A tleap script that builds the chain and sets N, CA, C and O, in Angstrom:
source leaprc.protein.ff14SB
mol = sequence {
  NLEU GLY ASP GLY ALA ASP PRO PRO VAL SER
  GLY GLU ILE VAL THR ILE ASN CYS GLU ILE
  THR LEU ALA GLN LEU ALA GLY ALA TYR ALA
  PHE SER GLN VAL THR PHE PRO ASP SER LEU
  PRO VAL GLY ASP TYR ASP VAL VAL GLY GLY
  ARG LEU ILE ALA ALA SER GLY VAL ALA PHE
  ARG PHE VAL PRO VAL GLY ALA ALA HIE ARG
  PRO GLY GLY ILE VAL ALA GLN GLY VAL ASP
  ASP LYS ASP PRO TRP GLU GLN ARG PHE GLY
  ARG MET GLY VAL TRP PHE THR PHE ASN THR
  VAL GLN PRO PRO GLY VAL GLU LEU LEU SER
  SER ALA ALA VAL ALA SER ALA THR TYR GLN
  MET TYR LEU ASP VAL MET PRO CARG
}
set mol.1.N position { -2.264 -11.001 9.795 }
set mol.1.CA position { -3.596 -11.357 10.225 }
set mol.1.C position { -4.591 -10.524 9.451 }
set mol.1.O position { -4.404 -9.320 9.271 }
set mol.2.N position { -5.638 -11.163 8.998 }
set mol.2.CA position { -6.625 -10.436 8.224 }
set mol.2.C position { -7.956 -11.154 8.232 }
set mol.2.O position { -8.135 -12.156 8.925 }
set mol.3.N position { -8.885 -10.632 7.455 }
set mol.3.CA position { -10.228 -11.195 7.395 }
set mol.3.C position { -10.332 -12.379 6.457 }
set mol.3.O position { -11.343 -13.081 6.471 }
set mol.4.N position { -9.326 -12.621 5.649 }
set mol.4.CA position { -9.356 -13.714 4.696 }
set mol.4.C position { -8.068 -13.767 3.921 }
set mol.4.O position { -7.085 -13.118 4.278 }
set mol.5.N position { -8.075 -14.543 2.858 }
set mol.5.CA position { -6.884 -14.664 2.022 }
set mol.5.C position { -6.576 -13.331 1.344 }
set mol.5.O position { -7.478 -12.602 0.935 }
set mol.6.N position { -5.291 -13.032 1.236 }
set mol.6.CA position { -4.877 -11.800 0.569 }
set mol.6.C position { -5.084 -11.940 -0.932 }
set mol.6.O position { -4.735 -12.969 -1.509 }
set mol.7.N position { -5.650 -10.914 -1.576 }
set mol.7.CA position { -5.801 -10.989 -3.034 }
set mol.7.C position { -4.428 -10.985 -3.697 }
set mol.7.O position { -3.516 -10.308 -3.223 }
set mol.8.N position { -4.270 -11.729 -4.782 }
set mol.8.CA position { -2.962 -11.764 -5.440 }
set mol.8.C position { -2.572 -10.399 -5.998 }
set mol.8.O position { -3.419 -9.620 -6.436 }
set mol.9.N position { -1.281 -10.134 -5.970 }
set mol.9.CA position { -0.747 -8.890 -6.502 }
set mol.9.C position { -0.210 -9.181 -7.895 }
set mol.9.O position { 0.554 -10.128 -8.084 }
set mol.10.N position { -0.602 -8.383 -8.855 }
set mol.10.CA position { -0.079 -8.558 -10.210 }
set mol.10.C position { 0.420 -7.217 -10.718 }
set mol.10.O position { -0.195 -6.176 -10.488 }
set mol.11.N position { 1.531 -7.264 -11.402 }
set mol.11.CA position { 2.140 -6.048 -11.909 }
set mol.11.C position { 3.621 -6.029 -11.599 }
set mol.11.O position { 4.147 -6.940 -10.960 }
set mol.12.N position { 4.285 -4.987 -12.054 }
set mol.12.CA position { 5.722 -4.869 -11.835 }
set mol.12.C position { 6.003 -4.330 -10.436 }
set mol.12.O position { 5.550 -3.243 -10.077 }
set mol.13.N position { 6.749 -5.093 -9.655 }
set mol.13.CA position { 7.135 -4.681 -8.303 }
set mol.13.C position { 8.570 -4.160 -8.355 }
set mol.13.O position { 9.465 -4.814 -8.890 }
set mol.14.N position { 8.766 -2.975 -7.791 }
set mol.14.CA position { 10.077 -2.336 -7.755 }
set mol.14.C position { 10.461 -2.133 -6.295 }
set mol.14.O position { 9.623 -1.725 -5.491 }
set mol.15.N position { 11.711 -2.409 -5.941 }
set mol.15.CA position { 12.186 -2.166 -4.582 }
set mol.15.C position { 12.923 -0.840 -4.559 }
set mol.15.O position { 13.860 -0.625 -5.328 }
set mol.16.N position { 12.489 0.057 -3.661 }
set mol.16.CA position { 13.134 1.363 -3.536 }
set mol.16.C position { 13.809 1.475 -2.178 }
set mol.16.O position { 13.348 0.900 -1.192 }
set mol.17.N position { 14.890 2.212 -2.140 }
set mol.17.CA position { 15.660 2.414 -0.919 }
set mol.17.C position { 15.213 3.709 -0.255 }
set mol.17.O position { 15.031 4.728 -0.921 }
set mol.18.N position { 15.038 3.662 1.064 }
set mol.18.CA position { 14.720 4.868 1.823 }
set mol.18.C position { 15.384 4.769 3.185 }
set mol.18.O position { 15.999 3.752 3.506 }
set mol.19.N position { 15.265 5.811 3.982 }
set mol.19.CA position { 15.902 5.850 5.296 }
set mol.19.C position { 14.944 6.392 6.340 }
set mol.19.O position { 14.022 7.150 6.038 }
set mol.20.N position { 15.189 5.980 7.581 }
set mol.20.CA position { 14.503 6.581 8.719 }
set mol.20.C position { 15.580 6.966 9.727 }
set mol.20.O position { 16.618 6.309 9.814 }
set mol.21.N position { 15.338 8.016 10.477 }
set mol.21.CA position { 16.269 8.454 11.513 }
set mol.21.C position { 15.497 8.599 12.813 }
set mol.21.O position { 14.532 9.358 12.897 }
set mol.22.N position { 15.939 7.853 13.834 }
set mol.22.CA position { 15.263 7.908 15.129 }
set mol.22.C position { 16.157 7.353 16.219 }
set mol.22.O position { 17.172 6.715 15.941 }
set mol.23.N position { 15.771 7.603 17.465 }
set mol.23.CA position { 16.404 6.995 18.630 }
set mol.23.C position { 15.510 5.834 19.065 }
set mol.23.O position { 14.319 6.024 19.312 }
set mol.24.N position { 16.080 4.640 19.156 }
set mol.24.CA position { 15.301 3.477 19.548 }
set mol.24.C position { 14.992 3.525 21.046 }
set mol.24.O position { 15.836 3.904 21.858 }
set mol.25.N position { 13.772 3.135 21.387 }
set mol.25.CA position { 13.327 3.087 22.774 }
set mol.25.C position { 13.139 1.626 23.180 }
set mol.25.O position { 12.536 0.854 22.434 }
set mol.26.N position { 13.642 1.240 24.340 }
set mol.26.CA position { 13.523 -0.146 24.793 }
set mol.26.C position { 12.070 -0.497 25.072 }
set mol.26.O position { 11.427 0.133 25.911 }
set mol.27.N position { 11.549 -1.498 24.373 }
set mol.27.CA position { 10.196 -1.976 24.618 }
set mol.27.C position { 9.091 -1.049 24.187 }
set mol.27.O position { 7.957 -1.196 24.642 }
set mol.28.N position { 9.387 -0.093 23.318 }
set mol.28.CA position { 8.369 0.857 22.863 }
set mol.28.C position { 8.619 1.210 21.403 }
set mol.28.O position { 9.727 1.051 20.891 }
set mol.29.N position { 7.571 1.690 20.742 }
set mol.29.CA position { 7.696 2.130 19.362 }
set mol.29.C position { 8.235 3.555 19.311 }
set mol.29.O position { 7.827 4.407 20.100 }
set mol.30.N position { 9.155 3.810 18.379 }
set mol.30.CA position { 9.670 5.154 18.107 }
set mol.30.C position { 9.294 5.501 16.667 }
set mol.30.O position { 9.365 4.642 15.787 }
set mol.31.N position { 8.895 6.747 16.419 }
set mol.31.CA position { 8.391 7.184 15.117 }
set mol.31.C position { 9.435 7.948 14.315 }
set mol.31.O position { 10.254 8.677 14.874 }
set mol.32.N position { 9.395 7.771 12.995 }
set mol.32.CA position { 10.235 8.547 12.079 }
set mol.32.C position { 9.503 8.725 10.759 }
set mol.32.O position { 8.754 7.849 10.328 }
set mol.33.N position { 9.725 9.860 10.126 }
set mol.33.CA position { 9.257 10.045 8.762 }
set mol.33.C position { 10.188 9.279 7.830 }
set mol.33.O position { 11.369 9.114 8.135 }
set mol.34.N position { 9.679 8.822 6.721 }
set mol.34.CA position { 10.481 8.138 5.715 }
set mol.34.C position { 11.066 9.187 4.777 }
set mol.34.O position { 10.355 10.074 4.306 }
set mol.35.N position { 12.372 9.081 4.507 }
set mol.35.CA position { 13.007 9.972 3.539 }
set mol.35.C position { 13.568 9.122 2.409 }
set mol.35.O position { 14.170 8.072 2.634 }
set mol.36.N position { 13.359 9.596 1.207 }
set mol.36.CA position { 13.821 8.889 0.022 }
set mol.36.C position { 15.085 9.552 -0.501 }
set mol.36.O position { 15.030 10.707 -0.924 }
set mol.37.N position { 16.239 8.852 -0.487 }
set mol.37.CA position { 17.478 9.448 -0.994 }
set mol.37.C position { 17.398 9.769 -2.485 }
set mol.37.O position { 17.922 10.791 -2.930 }
set mol.38.N position { 16.758 8.918 -3.241 }
set mol.38.CA position { 16.576 9.161 -4.673 }
set mol.38.C position { 15.172 9.716 -4.868 }
set mol.38.O position { 14.223 9.243 -4.242 }
set mol.39.N position { 15.039 10.695 -5.716 }
set mol.39.CA position { 13.711 11.278 -5.919 }
set mol.39.C position { 12.829 10.304 -6.691 }
set mol.39.O position { 13.235 9.749 -7.712 }
set mol.40.N position { 11.637 10.112 -6.192 }
set mol.40.CA position { 10.655 9.252 -6.843 }
set mol.40.C position { 9.858 10.075 -7.843 }
set mol.40.O position { 9.587 11.249 -7.595 }
set mol.41.N position { 9.480 9.480 -8.966 }
set mol.41.CA position { 8.561 10.197 -9.850 }
set mol.41.C position { 7.265 10.491 -9.100 }
set mol.41.O position { 6.790 9.653 -8.333 }
set mol.42.N position { 6.703 11.650 -9.309 }
set mol.42.CA position { 5.479 12.045 -8.626 }
set mol.42.C position { 4.366 11.079 -8.995 }
set mol.42.O position { 4.195 10.726 -10.161 }
set mol.43.N position { 3.612 10.655 -7.988 }
set mol.43.CA position { 2.496 9.762 -8.246 }
set mol.43.C position { 2.123 8.948 -7.032 }
set mol.43.O position { 2.610 9.185 -5.927 }
set mol.44.N position { 1.247 7.979 -7.256 }
set mol.44.CA position { 0.781 7.085 -6.202 }
set mol.44.C position { 1.483 5.738 -6.322 }
set mol.44.O position { 1.779 5.272 -7.422 }
set mol.45.N position { 1.747 5.118 -5.161 }
set mol.45.CA position { 2.428 3.829 -5.111 }
set mol.45.C position { 1.716 2.910 -4.133 }
set mol.45.O position { 1.327 3.333 -3.044 }
set mol.46.N position { 1.545 1.649 -4.523 }
set mol.46.CA position { 1.058 0.612 -3.610 }
set mol.46.C position { 2.265 -0.029 -2.959 }
set mol.46.O position { 3.182 -0.458 -3.658 }
set mol.47.N position { 2.287 -0.105 -1.638 }
set mol.47.CA position { 3.354 -0.799 -0.928 }
set mol.47.C position { 2.912 -2.253 -0.766 }
set mol.47.O position { 1.842 -2.531 -0.224 }
set mol.48.N position { 3.758 -3.181 -1.246 }
set mol.48.CA position { 3.418 -4.601 -1.221 }
set mol.48.C position { 4.450 -5.424 -0.454 }
set mol.48.O position { 4.469 -6.650 -0.556 }
set mol.49.N position { 5.301 -4.758 0.308 }
set mol.49.CA position { 6.296 -5.449 1.120 }
set mol.49.C position { 7.318 -4.463 1.629 }
set mol.49.O position { 7.362 -3.315 1.188 }
set mol.50.N position { 8.142 -4.912 2.561 }
set mol.50.CA position { 9.158 -4.021 3.088 }
set mol.50.C position { 10.193 -4.738 3.924 }
set mol.50.O position { 9.981 -5.854 4.398 }
set mol.51.N position { 11.319 -4.068 4.093 }
set mol.51.CA position { 12.416 -4.575 4.915 }
set mol.51.C position { 13.059 -3.403 5.632 }
set mol.51.O position { 13.329 -2.365 5.028 }
set mol.52.N position { 13.303 -3.574 6.927 }
set mol.52.CA position { 13.996 -2.572 7.734 }
set mol.52.C position { 15.167 -3.264 8.414 }
set mol.52.O position { 15.007 -4.339 8.991 }
set mol.53.N position { 16.341 -2.652 8.346 }
set mol.53.CA position { 17.536 -3.199 8.976 }
set mol.53.C position { 17.903 -2.308 10.153 }
set mol.53.O position { 18.222 -1.134 9.968 }
set mol.54.N position { 17.860 -2.864 11.369 }
set mol.54.CA position { 18.196 -2.097 12.570 }
set mol.54.C position { 18.597 -3.052 13.688 }
set mol.54.O position { 17.792 -3.872 14.130 }
set mol.55.N position { 19.852 -2.943 14.147 }
set mol.55.CA position { 20.280 -3.739 15.290 }
set mol.55.C position { 19.398 -3.366 16.478 }
set mol.55.O position { 19.085 -2.190 16.666 }
set mol.56.N position { 19.005 -4.322 17.259 }
set mol.56.CA position { 18.105 -4.179 18.408 }
set mol.56.C position { 16.658 -3.965 18.004 }
set mol.56.O position { 15.791 -3.862 18.872 }
set mol.57.N position { 16.371 -3.894 16.709 }
set mol.57.CA position { 14.992 -3.763 16.248 }
set mol.57.C position { 14.273 -5.106 16.317 }
set mol.57.O position { 14.885 -6.158 16.128 }
set mol.58.N position { 12.986 -5.063 16.587 }
set mol.58.CA position { 12.172 -6.283 16.678 }
set mol.58.C position { 11.125 -6.296 15.573 }
set mol.58.O position { 11.026 -7.262 14.817 }
set mol.59.N position { 10.350 -5.234 15.480 }
set mol.59.CA position { 9.275 -5.149 14.496 }
set mol.59.C position { 9.133 -3.702 14.037 }
set mol.59.O position { 9.538 -2.769 14.730 }
set mol.60.N position { 8.545 -3.540 12.845 }
set mol.60.CA position { 8.250 -2.199 12.349 }
set mol.60.C position { 6.823 -2.186 11.832 }
set mol.60.O position { 6.257 -3.215 11.463 }
set mol.61.N position { 6.260 -0.980 11.817 }
set mol.61.CA position { 4.935 -0.807 11.229 }
set mol.61.C position { 4.883 0.562 10.575 }
set mol.61.O position { 5.450 1.537 11.068 }
set mol.62.N position { 4.183 0.602 9.447 }
set mol.62.CA position { 4.029 1.851 8.720 }
set mol.62.C position { 2.900 2.672 9.332 }
set mol.62.O position { 1.971 2.127 9.928 }
set mol.63.N position { 2.994 3.975 9.179 }
set mol.63.CA position { 1.953 4.899 9.601 }
set mol.63.C position { 1.535 5.683 8.353 }
set mol.63.O position { 1.993 6.803 8.131 }
set mol.64.N position { 0.649 5.070 7.531 }
set mol.64.CA position { 0.218 5.758 6.319 }
set mol.64.C position { -0.658 6.960 6.651 }
set mol.64.O position { -1.463 6.906 7.580 }
set mol.65.N position { -0.506 8.026 5.907 }
set mol.65.CA position { -1.297 9.235 6.113 }
set mol.65.C position { -2.763 8.927 5.812 }
set mol.65.O position { -3.093 8.460 4.722 }
set mol.66.N position { -3.636 9.189 6.780 }
set mol.66.CA position { -5.066 9.013 6.595 }
set mol.66.C position { -5.583 7.591 6.719 }
set mol.66.O position { -6.771 7.361 6.494 }
set mol.67.N position { -4.740 6.629 7.069 }
set mol.67.CA position { -5.187 5.236 7.186 }
set mol.67.C position { -5.360 4.852 8.655 }
set mol.67.O position { -4.678 5.386 9.530 }
set mol.68.N position { -6.268 3.933 8.912 }
set mol.68.CA position { -6.524 3.487 10.277 }
set mol.68.C position { -5.637 2.305 10.664 }
set mol.68.O position { -5.343 2.121 11.845 }
set mol.69.N position { -5.212 1.510 9.702 }
set mol.69.CA position { -4.402 0.328 10.006 }
set mol.69.C position { -2.913 0.648 9.849 }
set mol.69.O position { -2.543 1.614 9.181 }
set mol.70.N position { -2.068 -0.174 10.473 }
set mol.70.CA position { -0.620 0.032 10.433 }
set mol.70.C position { 0.071 -1.291 10.097 }
set mol.70.O position { 0.497 -2.013 10.999 }
set mol.71.N position { 0.182 -1.610 8.811 }
set mol.71.CA position { 0.830 -2.861 8.424 }
set mol.71.C position { 2.331 -2.803 8.679 }
set mol.71.O position { 2.925 -1.725 8.673 }
set mol.72.N position { 2.938 -3.953 8.900 }
set mol.72.CA position { 4.369 -3.967 9.155 }
set mol.72.C position { 4.947 -5.352 9.093 }
set mol.72.O position { 4.346 -6.269 8.534 }
set mol.73.N position { 6.133 -5.500 9.678 }
set mol.73.CA position { 6.813 -6.781 9.604 }
set mol.73.C position { 7.911 -6.912 10.641 }
set mol.73.O position { 8.015 -6.122 11.579 }
set mol.74.N position { 8.729 -7.941 10.439 }
set mol.74.CA position { 9.843 -8.268 11.322 }
set mol.74.C position { 11.077 -7.507 10.863 }
set mol.74.O position { 11.309 -7.384 9.661 }
set mol.75.N position { 11.875 -6.993 11.800 }
set mol.75.CA position { 13.086 -6.237 11.492 }
set mol.75.C position { 14.257 -7.192 11.280 }
set mol.75.O position { 14.403 -8.171 12.012 }
set mol.76.N position { 15.083 -6.911 10.288 }
set mol.76.CA position { 16.333 -7.644 10.078 }
set mol.76.C position { 17.396 -7.012 10.981 }
set mol.76.O position { 17.550 -5.791 11.000 }
set mol.77.N position { 18.120 -7.835 11.720 }
set mol.77.CA position { 19.147 -7.321 12.624 }
set mol.77.C position { 20.402 -6.869 11.882 }
set mol.77.O position { 21.123 -5.991 12.356 }
set mol.78.N position { 20.663 -7.469 10.719 }
set mol.78.CA position { 21.837 -7.118 9.917 }
set mol.78.C position { 21.545 -7.307 8.447 }
set mol.78.O position { 20.496 -7.831 8.074 }
set mol.79.N position { 22.477 -6.879 7.614 }
set mol.79.CA position { 22.303 -6.941 6.165 }
set mol.79.C position { 22.128 -8.383 5.692 }
set mol.79.O position { 21.377 -8.632 4.749 }
set mol.80.N position { 22.808 -9.334 6.330 }
set mol.80.CA position { 22.762 -10.735 5.903 }
set mol.80.C position { 21.554 -11.506 6.408 }
set mol.80.O position { 21.334 -12.643 5.991 }
set mol.81.N position { 20.768 -10.916 7.294 }
set mol.81.CA position { 19.586 -11.611 7.817 }
set mol.81.C position { 18.566 -11.844 6.714 }
set mol.81.O position { 18.415 -11.028 5.805 }
set mol.82.N position { 17.869 -12.973 6.808 }
set mol.82.CA position { 16.814 -13.278 5.845 }
set mol.82.C position { 15.510 -12.652 6.303 }
set mol.82.O position { 15.235 -12.550 7.499 }
set mol.83.N position { 14.711 -12.233 5.328 }
set mol.83.CA position { 13.390 -11.676 5.619 }
set mol.83.C position { 12.384 -12.808 5.713 }
set mol.83.O position { 12.554 -13.835 5.057 }
set mol.84.N position { 11.335 -12.644 6.518 }
set mol.84.CA position { 10.244 -13.612 6.457 }
set mol.84.C position { 9.698 -13.665 5.030 }
set mol.84.O position { 9.456 -12.626 4.415 }
set mol.85.N position { 9.505 -14.869 4.510 }
set mol.85.CA position { 9.110 -15.067 3.118 }
set mol.85.C position { 7.863 -14.279 2.756 }
set mol.85.O position { 7.802 -13.679 1.683 }
set mol.86.N position { 6.864 -14.272 3.637 }
set mol.86.CA position { 5.581 -13.634 3.352 }
set mol.86.C position { 5.656 -12.113 3.303 }
set mol.86.O position { 4.770 -11.468 2.743 }
set mol.87.N position { 6.692 -11.541 3.878 }
set mol.87.CA position { 6.793 -10.102 4.093 }
set mol.87.C position { 7.217 -9.313 2.856 }
set mol.87.O position { 7.160 -8.084 2.873 }
set mol.88.N position { 7.636 -9.979 1.794 }
set mol.88.CA position { 8.189 -9.278 0.635 }
set mol.88.C position { 7.454 -9.598 -0.647 }
set mol.88.O position { 6.805 -10.638 -0.765 }
set mol.89.N position { 7.560 -8.693 -1.610 }
set mol.89.CA position { 7.171 -8.885 -3.004 }
set mol.89.C position { 5.715 -9.265 -3.229 }
set mol.89.O position { 5.408 -10.079 -4.100 }
set mol.90.N position { 4.817 -8.674 -2.444 }
set mol.90.CA position { 3.386 -8.833 -2.687 }
set mol.90.C position { 2.758 -10.106 -2.177 }
set mol.90.O position { 1.605 -10.386 -2.505 }
set mol.91.N position { 3.461 -10.881 -1.397 }
set mol.91.CA position { 2.911 -12.150 -0.903 }
set mol.91.C position { 1.812 -11.960 0.137 }
set mol.91.O position { 1.051 -12.886 0.418 }
set mol.92.N position { 1.728 -10.744 0.713 }
set mol.92.CA position { 0.658 -10.438 1.669 }
set mol.92.C position { -0.309 -9.400 1.100 }
set mol.92.O position { -1.021 -8.732 1.850 }
set mol.93.N position { -0.331 -9.267 -0.220 }
set mol.93.CA position { -1.232 -8.319 -0.851 }
set mol.93.C position { -0.722 -6.890 -0.737 }
set mol.93.O position { 0.441 -6.654 -0.410 }
set mol.94.N position { -1.607 -5.945 -1.011 }
set mol.94.CA position { -1.265 -4.524 -0.927 }
set mol.94.C position { -1.412 -4.076 0.520 }
set mol.94.O position { -2.477 -4.238 1.116 }
set mol.95.N position { -0.351 -3.514 1.088 }
set mol.95.CA position { -0.380 -3.066 2.478 }
set mol.95.C position { -1.086 -1.723 2.597 }
set mol.95.O position { -1.945 -1.544 3.461 }
set mol.96.N position { -0.729 -0.781 1.733 }
set mol.96.CA position { -1.356 0.541 1.715 }
set mol.96.C position { -0.873 1.277 0.477 }
set mol.96.O position { 0.026 0.812 -0.223 }
set mol.97.N position { -1.473 2.424 0.216 }
set mol.97.CA position { -1.089 3.269 -0.914 }
set mol.97.C position { -0.637 4.622 -0.374 }
set mol.97.O position { -1.233 5.153 0.564 }
set mol.98.N position { 0.415 5.176 -0.968 }
set mol.98.CA position { 0.853 6.513 -0.579 }
set mol.98.C position { 1.139 7.337 -1.820 }
set mol.98.O position { 1.344 6.805 -2.910 }
set mol.99.N position { 1.147 8.650 -1.628 }
set mol.99.CA position { 1.478 9.598 -2.675 }
set mol.99.C position { 2.818 10.219 -2.333 }
set mol.99.O position { 3.125 10.411 -1.156 }
set mol.100.N position { 3.621 10.536 -3.334 }
set mol.100.CA position { 4.946 11.112 -3.080 }
set mol.100.C position { 4.873 12.437 -2.338 }
set mol.100.O position { 5.850 12.849 -1.713 }
set mol.101.N position { 3.728 13.110 -2.396 }
set mol.101.CA position { 3.560 14.369 -1.671 }
set mol.101.C position { 3.400 14.108 -0.171 }
set mol.101.O position { 3.803 14.935 0.647 }
set mol.102.N position { 2.819 12.971 0.190 }
set mol.102.CA position { 2.608 12.605 1.601 }
set mol.102.C position { 3.147 11.202 1.863 }
set mol.102.O position { 2.368 10.252 1.934 }
set mol.103.N position { 4.473 11.053 2.008 }
set mol.103.CA position { 5.030 9.722 2.272 }
set mol.103.C position { 4.633 9.220 3.654 }
set mol.103.O position { 4.307 10.022 4.529 }
set mol.104.N position { 4.657 7.913 3.862 }
set mol.104.CA position { 4.266 7.362 5.154 }
set mol.104.C position { 5.354 7.565 6.211 }
set mol.104.O position { 6.500 7.885 5.895 }
set mol.105.N position { 4.966 7.373 7.463 }
set mol.105.CA position { 5.917 7.323 8.555 }
set mol.105.C position { 6.145 5.864 8.916 }
set mol.105.O position { 5.462 4.974 8.410 }
set mol.106.N position { 7.116 5.625 9.800 }
set mol.106.CA position { 7.418 4.272 10.258 }
set mol.106.C position { 7.629 4.303 11.760 }
set mol.106.O position { 8.231 5.233 12.296 }
set mol.107.N position { 7.125 3.270 12.437 }
set mol.107.CA position { 7.390 3.089 13.860 }
set mol.107.C position { 8.237 1.835 14.027 }
set mol.107.O position { 7.973 0.807 13.402 }
set mol.108.N position { 9.257 1.929 14.876 }
set mol.108.CA position { 10.187 0.828 15.116 }
set mol.108.C position { 10.099 0.400 16.577 }
set mol.108.O position { 10.278 1.215 17.481 }
set mol.109.N position { 9.823 -0.884 16.801 }
set mol.109.CA position { 9.812 -1.468 18.144 }
set mol.109.C position { 11.187 -2.062 18.397 }
set mol.109.O position { 11.685 -2.836 17.580 }
set mol.110.N position { 11.812 -1.707 19.528 }
set mol.110.CA position { 13.175 -2.137 19.823 }
set mol.110.C position { 13.253 -2.910 21.122 }
set mol.110.O position { 12.410 -2.765 22.007 }
set mol.111.N position { 14.289 -3.741 21.217 }
set mol.111.CA position { 14.522 -4.494 22.446 }
set mol.111.C position { 15.480 -3.765 23.388 }
set mol.111.O position { 15.618 -4.145 24.550 }
set mol.112.N position { 16.144 -2.717 22.886 }
set mol.112.CA position { 17.084 -1.947 23.702 }
set mol.112.C position { 17.070 -0.488 23.257 }
set mol.112.O position { 16.735 -0.180 22.113 }
set mol.113.N position { 17.430 0.391 24.161 }
set mol.113.CA position { 17.523 1.815 23.814 }
set mol.113.C position { 18.827 2.055 23.051 }
set mol.113.O position { 19.889 1.575 23.447 }
set mol.114.N position { 18.727 2.798 21.961 }
set mol.114.CA position { 19.891 3.119 21.127 }
set mol.114.C position { 19.793 4.594 20.766 }
set mol.114.O position { 18.708 5.094 20.468 }
set mol.115.N position { 20.932 5.294 20.793 }
set mol.115.CA position { 20.955 6.716 20.438 }
set mol.115.C position { 20.489 6.907 18.999 }
set mol.115.O position { 20.440 5.958 18.217 }
set mol.116.N position { 20.156 8.120 18.673 }
set mol.116.CA position { 19.648 8.445 17.336 }
set mol.116.C position { 20.609 7.986 16.242 }
set mol.116.O position { 21.814 8.227 16.305 }
set mol.117.N position { 20.039 7.317 15.238 }
set mol.117.CA position { 20.826 6.814 14.110 }
set mol.117.C position { 19.929 6.736 12.879 }
set mol.117.O position { 18.706 6.839 12.974 }
set mol.118.N position { 20.556 6.554 11.736 }
set mol.118.CA position { 19.830 6.405 10.477 }
set mol.118.C position { 19.838 4.937 10.084 }
set mol.118.O position { 20.880 4.282 10.129 }
set mol.119.N position { 18.672 4.419 9.698 }
set mol.119.CA position { 18.514 3.010 9.350 }
set mol.119.C position { 18.019 2.879 7.917 }
set mol.119.O position { 17.242 3.704 7.436 }
set mol.120.N position { 18.480 1.830 7.243 }
set mol.120.CA position { 18.090 1.562 5.871 }
set mol.120.C position { 16.766 0.810 5.830 }
set mol.120.O position { 16.530 -0.106 6.618 }
set mol.121.N position { 15.916 1.210 4.906 }
set mol.121.CA position { 14.637 0.552 4.701 }
set mol.121.C position { 14.448 0.342 3.208 }
set mol.121.O position { 14.867 1.163 2.392 }
set mol.122.N position { 13.815 -0.762 2.868 }
set mol.122.CA position { 13.524 -1.088 1.474 }
set mol.122.C position { 12.031 -1.316 1.342 }
set mol.122.O position { 11.452 -2.115 2.079 }
set mol.123.N position { 11.407 -0.617 0.405 }
set mol.123.CA position { 9.978 -0.766 0.165 }
set mol.123.C position { 9.766 -1.449 -1.177 }
set mol.123.O position { 10.353 -1.050 -2.183 }
set mol.124.N position { 8.931 -2.474 -1.192 }
set mol.124.CA position { 8.500 -3.098 -2.443 }
set mol.124.C position { 7.246 -2.362 -2.858 }
set mol.124.O position { 6.234 -2.414 -2.158 }
set mol.125.N position { 7.299 -1.677 -3.986 }
set mol.125.CA position { 6.178 -0.845 -4.422 }
set mol.125.C position { 5.767 -1.180 -5.851 }
set mol.125.O position { 6.538 -1.732 -6.636 }
set mol.126.N position { 4.529 -0.825 -6.152 }
set mol.126.CA position { 3.989 -0.918 -7.503 }
set mol.126.C position { 3.436 0.445 -7.864 }
set mol.126.O position { 2.491 0.912 -7.229 }
set mol.127.N position { 4.015 1.109 -8.891 }
set mol.127.CA position { 3.446 2.399 -9.304 }
set mol.127.C position { 2.006 2.209 -9.770 }
set mol.127.O position { 1.686 1.206 -10.408 }
set mol.128.N position { 1.134 3.169 -9.453 }
set mol.128.CA position { -0.274 3.078 -9.867 }
set mol.128.C position { -0.485 3.751 -11.196 }
set mol.128.O position { -1.605 3.776 -11.705 }
savepdb mol mol.pdb
quit
């Protein structure tokens, strides 16, 4: 949802792997910092899509440092689940920008309580 059509994204989009670790709360958002298993080159990145895989997950939203809005999407229940078409590869424009010094956080909305676990997340980014 927005004020108008999303501006087109142009440039090279790269998908990076990251992880979040949290305990899912039934019917509520749980917060986690994003950790990158592979070191990213220092710099700024535009996030133009994302995917989170978590059983019992419903939706996720990013918590960018210093931003008022929290863009997000639908959670994939398993590795084989399809992502909503609009949610990936810049089809909804630039969601937010982050710097490797201050990575964003993520909130996960769940349908059931689950003990603390690590979940895979994929970010579609464009280096600035």
